[in-house]
C-alpha positions as CSV (number, residue, x, y, z in Angstrom):
1,X,0.1,0.0,0.0
2,X,1.0,3.6,-0.4
3,X,2.9,5.0,2.6
4,X,1.2,7.5,5.1
5,X,2.3,11.0,4.8
6,X,1.8,14.3,6.6
7,X,0.2,17.4,5.1
8,X,2.6,20.1,3.9
9,X,3.6,22.9,6.4
10,X,5.3,25.2,4.1
11,X,3.2,26.4,1.1
12,X,6.5,27.7,-0.6
13,X,8.0,24.2,-0.7
14,X,7.2,22.0,-3.8
15,X,4.1,20.1,-3.4
16,X,2.1,17.3,-5.0
17,X,-1.6,16.6,-4.6
18,X,-2.7,13.6,-2.8
19,X,-6.0,11.8,-1.6
20,X,-6.5,10.0,1.6
21,X,-8.1,6.5,1.3
22,X,-9.3,4.1,4.0
23,X,-10.2,0.4,3.3
24,X,-11.7,-0.4,6.9
25,X,-14.1,1.8,8.8
26,X,-11.3,2.5,11.6
27,X,-8.3,1.6,9.6
28,X,-5.2,3.5,8.6
29,X,-5.4,6.1,5.9
30,X,-3.1,5.7,3.0
31,X,-2.3,8.4,0.5
32,X,-2.5,8.0,-3.3
33,X,-2.2,10.1,-6.3
34,X,-5.6,11.4,-7.4
35,X,-4.5,11.1,-11.1
36,X,-6.6,13.8,-12.3
37,X,-10.0,12.3,-10.9
38,X,-12.4,14.8,-9.2
39,X,-12.8,13.2,-6.0
40,X,-14.9,13.9,-2.9
41,X,-15.1,12.6,0.5
42,X,-17.3,9.5,0.8
43,X,-16.7,8.3,-2.7
44,X,-15.4,4.8,-3.4
45,X,-12.5,4.3,-5.8
46,X,-10.4,1.3,-7.0
47,X,-6.7,1.4,-6.3
48,X,-3.7,-1.0,-6.1
49,X,-2.7,-2.1,-2.5
50,X,-0.2,-4.6,-1.2
51,X,-3.2,-7.2,-1.3
52,X,-4.0,-6.4,-4.9
53,X,-6.7,-4.4,-6.4
54,X,-9.1,-3.0,-3.7
55,X,-11.9,-0.9,-3.3
56,X,-11.3,1.9,-0.8
57,X,-13.2,5.0,0.5
58,X,-12.1,8.6,0.2
59,X,-11.8,10.2,3.6
60,X,-9.6,13.1,3.0
61,X,-10.4,15.0,-0.3
62,X,-7.4,15.8,-2.7
63,X,-5.0,18.3,-1.1
64,X,-1.4,19.5,-1.6
65,X,1.4,18.2,0.5
66,X,5.2,18.8,0.4
67,X,7.1,16.8,-2.2
68,X,9.6,15.8,0.7
69,X,6.9,13.8,2.6
70,X,6.5,11.5,-0.5
71,X,8.8,8.5,-0.7
72,X,11.1,8.2,-3.5
73,X,9.0,5.7,-5.3
74,X,6.1,8.1,-5.4
75,X,2.4,7.5,-4.8
76,X,0.4,4.9,-6.7
77,X,-2.6,6.5,-8.7
78,X,-6.2,6.0,-8.2
79,X,-7.2,3.8,-11.0
80,X,-11.0,4.7,-11.2
81,X,-14.2,5.5,-9.4
82,X,-15.8,2.5,-8.3
83,X,-19.0,1.7,-10.4
84,X,-22.3,0.3,-9.1
85,X,-21.2,-3.1,-10.4
86,X,-18.0,-3.0,-8.3
87,X,-19.9,-2.1,-5.1
88,X,-22.4,-4.9,-5.8
89,X,-19.7,-7.3,-6.3
90,X,-17.9,-6.2,-3.1
91,X,-21.0,-6.7,-1.0
92,X,-21.7,-10.0,-2.7
93,X,-18.2,-11.1,-1.4
94,X,-18.7,-9.5,2.1
95,X,-21.8,-11.6,2.4
96,X,-19.8,-14.7,2.1
97,X,-17.2,-13.9,4.8
98,X,-19.0,-15.5,7.7
99,X,-19.7,-18.8,5.8
100,X,-16.0,-19.2,4.6
101,X,-14.9,-18.5,8.1
102,X,-17.1,-21.3,9.3
103,X,-15.9,-23.5,6.7
104,X,-12.2,-22.6,7.3
105,X,-12.7,-23.3,11.1
106,X,-13.8,-26.8,10.2
107,X,-10.5,-27.3,8.2
108,X,-8.5,-26.0,10.9
109,X,-10.0,-28.4,13.3
110,X,-9.3,-31.2,10.7
111,X,-5.7,-30.3,10.5
112,X,-5.5,-30.0,14.4
113,X,-4.0,-26.7,14.4
114,X,-3.4,-24.6,17.6
115,X,-5.0,-21.4,16.1
116,X,-8.1,-19.3,16.7
117,X,-9.8,-17.7,13.6
118,X,-11.0,-14.2,14.0
119,X,-12.2,-12.9,10.7
120,X,-12.3,-13.6,6.9
121,X,-11.8,-10.8,4.5
122,X,-12.4,-11.0,0.5
123,X,-10.9,-8.3,-1.7
124,X,-13.7,-6.4,-3.6
125,X,-13.2,-8.7,-6.7
126,X,-12.7,-12.1,-4.9
127,X,-9.3,-12.3,-6.2
128,X,-7.9,-13.0,-2.6
129,X,-9.2,-14.3,0.6
130,X,-7.4,-13.4,3.9
131,X,-7.9,-15.1,7.2
132,X,-6.9,-13.5,10.5
133,X,-6.0,-15.7,13.4
134,X,-4.5,-15.7,16.8
135,X,-2.1,-18.2,18.3
136,X,0.2,-18.6,21.3
137,X,3.1,-19.3,18.9
138,X,4.1,-19.7,15.3
139,X,1.9,-22.2,13.4
140,X,2.8,-24.3,10.3
141,X,-0.2,-23.6,8.2
142,X,1.1,-24.5,4.7
143,X,-1.0,-27.7,4.5
144,X,-4.1,-25.7,5.5
145,X,-3.4,-23.0,2.7
146,X,-3.3,-25.6,0.2
147,X,-6.5,-27.3,1.4
148,X,-8.3,-23.8,1.5
149,X,-7.2,-22.8,-2.1
150,X,-8.6,-26.0,-3.5
151,X,-11.9,-25.4,-1.5
152,X,-12.4,-21.8,-2.2
153,X,-10.6,-21.6,-5.6
154,X,-8.9,-18.2,-4.9
155,X,-5.7,-17.0,-3.6
156,X,-5.4,-17.6,0.2
157,X,-3.6,-15.7,2.8
158,X,-3.3,-16.4,6.6
159,X,-2.2,-13.6,8.8
160,X,-1.5,-13.9,12.5
161,X,-2.4,-10.9,14.5
162,X,-1.9,-9.9,18.4
163,X,-4.5,-9.4,21.1
164,X,-4.9,-5.7,20.4
165,X,-5.8,-6.2,16.6
166,X,-8.1,-9.1,17.8
167,X,-10.2,-6.7,19.9
168,X,-10.1,-4.2,17.1
169,X,-11.7,-6.7,14.7
170,X,-14.3,-8.1,17.1
171,X,-15.2,-4.8,18.9
172,X,-16.8,-4.6,22.3
173,X,-17.5,-2.3,25.2
174,X,-14.7,-1.1,27.5
175,X,-14.9,-0.7,31.3
176,X,-15.9,3.0,30.8
177,X,-19.3,1.7,29.2
178,X,-18.3,3.0,25.6
179,X,-17.4,1.2,22.4
180,X,-13.9,0.3,22.4
181,X,-11.5,3.1,21.1
182,X,-9.8,0.8,18.8
183,X,-12.9,-0.5,17.0
184,X,-14.7,2.9,16.8
185,X,-12.1,5.6,16.0
186,X,-8.6,4.8,17.0
187,X,-6.6,4.0,13.7
188,X,-3.3,3.1,15.2
189,X,-2.0,1.5,18.4
190,X,0.4,4.0,20.3
191,X,2.9,2.7,22.9
192,X,1.5,2.3,26.3
193,X,3.6,1.7,29.4
194,X,3.1,1.0,33.1
195,X,5.0,4.2,33.7
196,X,2.1,6.2,32.5
197,X,-0.2,4.4,35.1
198,X,2.4,5.4,37.7
199,X,2.5,8.9,36.5
200,X,-1.2,9.4,36.9
201,X,-1.1,7.7,40.3
202,X,-3.5,4.6,39.2
203,X,-3.4,1.4,41.1
204,X,-1.0,-0.9,39.5
205,X,-3.7,-3.6,39.4
206,X,-3.7,-5.2,35.9
207,X,-7.2,-6.2,36.2
208,X,-8.1,-2.4,36.5
209,X,-5.7,-0.9,33.9
210,X,-6.1,-3.6,31.2
211,X,-8.6,-3.5,28.5
212,X,-10.6,-6.4,27.1
213,X,-7.6,-7.6,25.0
214,X,-5.7,-8.1,28.2
215,X,-3.1,-5.4,27.4
216,X,-2.7,-2.0,29.0
217,X,-5.7,0.2,28.1
218,X,-4.9,2.7,25.2
219,X,-6.6,5.6,27.2
220,X,-3.7,5.6,29.5
221,X,-1.8,7.6,26.9
222,X,-4.5,10.2,26.4
223,X,-3.9,12.4,29.3
224,X,-0.3,11.4,30.2
225,X,1.3,14.5,28.7
226,X,-1.2,16.7,30.7
227,X,-0.3,14.9,34.0
228,X,3.5,15.5,33.3
229,X,2.9,19.1,32.6
230,X,0.6,19.6,35.6
231,X,3.3,17.8,37.8
232,X,6.0,20.2,36.4
233,X,4.0,23.1,38.0
234,X,3.4,21.3,41.4
235,X,5.9,20.5,44.3
236,X,7.6,17.2,44.0
237,X,7.6,14.5,46.4
238,X,9.7,15.0,49.5
239,X,9.7,18.7,49.0
240,X,9.6,20.7,52.2
241,X,7.2,23.8,52.1
242,X,6.0,26.2,54.7
243,X,2.4,26.2,55.6
244,X,0.2,28.1,58.2
245,X,0.7,25.0,60.4
246,X,4.4,24.9,60.0
247,X,6.8,23.2,57.5
248,X,5.6,20.1,55.8
249,X,7.0,17.6,53.5
250,X,5.0,16.7,50.3
251,X,4.0,12.9,50.6
252,X,1.0,12.9,48.1
253,X,0.0,14.8,44.9
254,X,-3.6,14.8,43.5
255,X,-3.2,16.3,40.0
256,X,-7.1,16.6,39.1
257,X,-7.8,18.5,42.3
258,X,-4.5,20.3,42.0
259,X,-3.8,19.4,45.8
260,X,-0.9,18.1,47.7
261,X,-0.7,16.2,51.0
262,X,1.8,17.5,53.5
263,X,3.2,15.6,56.5
264,X,3.9,18.0,59.3
265,X,6.6,17.6,62.1
266,X,3.9,16.5,64.5
267,X,3.0,13.6,62.0
268,X,-0.3,15.2,61.1
269,X,-1.1,15.1,57.2
270,X,-2.9,18.1,55.9
271,X,-4.2,18.7,52.2
272,X,-3.7,22.0,50.7
273,X,-4.4,23.5,47.3
274,X,-1.4,24.1,45.1
275,X,-2.3,27.8,44.7
276,X,-2.2,28.5,48.3
277,X,1.3,27.2,48.8
278,X,4.1,29.9,49.0
279,X,5.8,30.3,45.6
280,X,2.7,28.7,43.8
281,X,0.0,31.1,44.5
282,X,0.6,33.1,41.3
283,X,1.8,32.5,37.8
284,X,5.4,32.9,37.2
285,X,6.8,36.0,35.4
286,X,7.7,35.4,31.7
287,X,11.4,35.2,31.4
288,X,13.0,38.2,29.9
289,X,15.5,36.3,27.6
290,X,14.0,33.6,25.7
291,X,17.3,32.5,23.9
292,X,19.4,31.3,26.7
293,X,17.6,28.4,28.3
294,X,15.2,30.5,30.4
295,X,12.0,28.9,29.1
296,X,9.7,29.6,26.4
297,X,7.6,32.5,27.7
298,X,4.5,30.6,28.2
299,X,2.4,31.5,31.4
300,X,3.4,28.2,33.0
301,X,7.0,28.2,32.1
302,X,9.6,28.6,34.8
303,X,7.6,27.7,37.8
304,X,10.5,26.6,39.9
305,X,12.5,29.6,39.0
306,X,9.6,31.8,40.2
307,X,9.3,30.0,43.4
308,X,13.0,30.4,44.0
309,X,13.0,34.1,43.3
310,X,9.7,35.0,45.0
311,X,10.2,33.3,48.4
312,X,13.9,32.8,49.0
313,X,13.4,32.9,52.8
314,X,10.8,30.2,52.8
315,X,12.8,28.0,50.7
316,X,15.9,28.4,52.9
317,X,13.8,27.7,56.0
318,X,12.4,24.7,54.4
319,X,15.9,23.5,53.8
320,X,17.0,23.9,57.3
321,X,14.1,22.0,58.7
322,X,14.2,19.2,56.2
323,X,16.4,17.1,58.4
324,X,13.8,17.2,61.2
325,X,11.0,15.8,59.3
326,X,10.3,12.2,58.9
327,X,10.4,11.1,55.1
């Protein structure tokens, strides 16, 4: 298939015209050369992909992008608009997919292969039939492919997929009560790590932070950058601050509520809004020089620098009392 590319950012740079086409409702968008066709969003077109000739839907109208974003081989052209006969043929093969999946499952059982079929997919003209399956390990399905080719009289392809792709194909409802992101709008799987759950203060319980696929929920990555940015404006764990009740060490941070838990010398724990803490009670001043590592000039830039400059006495006192506090 054609490579995915990004829109041009500099109009002065050499550009080419491209059109975005999607083959699945929530699949990736691939870019092609419109080849002079007057295309609009929602139209079906016939193009050449890695699977052969396929019918896809225009989701991004023709637009100009920088030539540097296009690979050296260039983009494949749109062959033609899909006719009514093409669409009827595509629907006819789509209606056969459940039946061929059932018959394929029978052959898998006959060959005693450790694999679980997920979905069958015909190309729009029936020239290729792809079966998606999951398995714990690699499977030798060469005999099965020959069997299926003689049974369906078309080119057969078996493709092993992971747990996330399995959930994307089957669909479902997440713990939030909404349709799975991967099957409703998410086109690509981003990297999700346990560090994101720690950053957001979530319980490190796999049952609570895993999706129906058994992997970490994709939504852990949605607000991770915001949590990191918010924490940069808040005191860190172990930091000593002055409060109306005396010096206290930060032992807890609540980003959504914008509060911190402070443990006093007496052992009492108090919760205070970040905006009421010395040095955090007003936005920092924009840096005077933006070219020597002093920040970008945004309102939230330089929080620590502002705290050091606006309340040096408090900071020094906190450092003196730090040794008297229990960690």
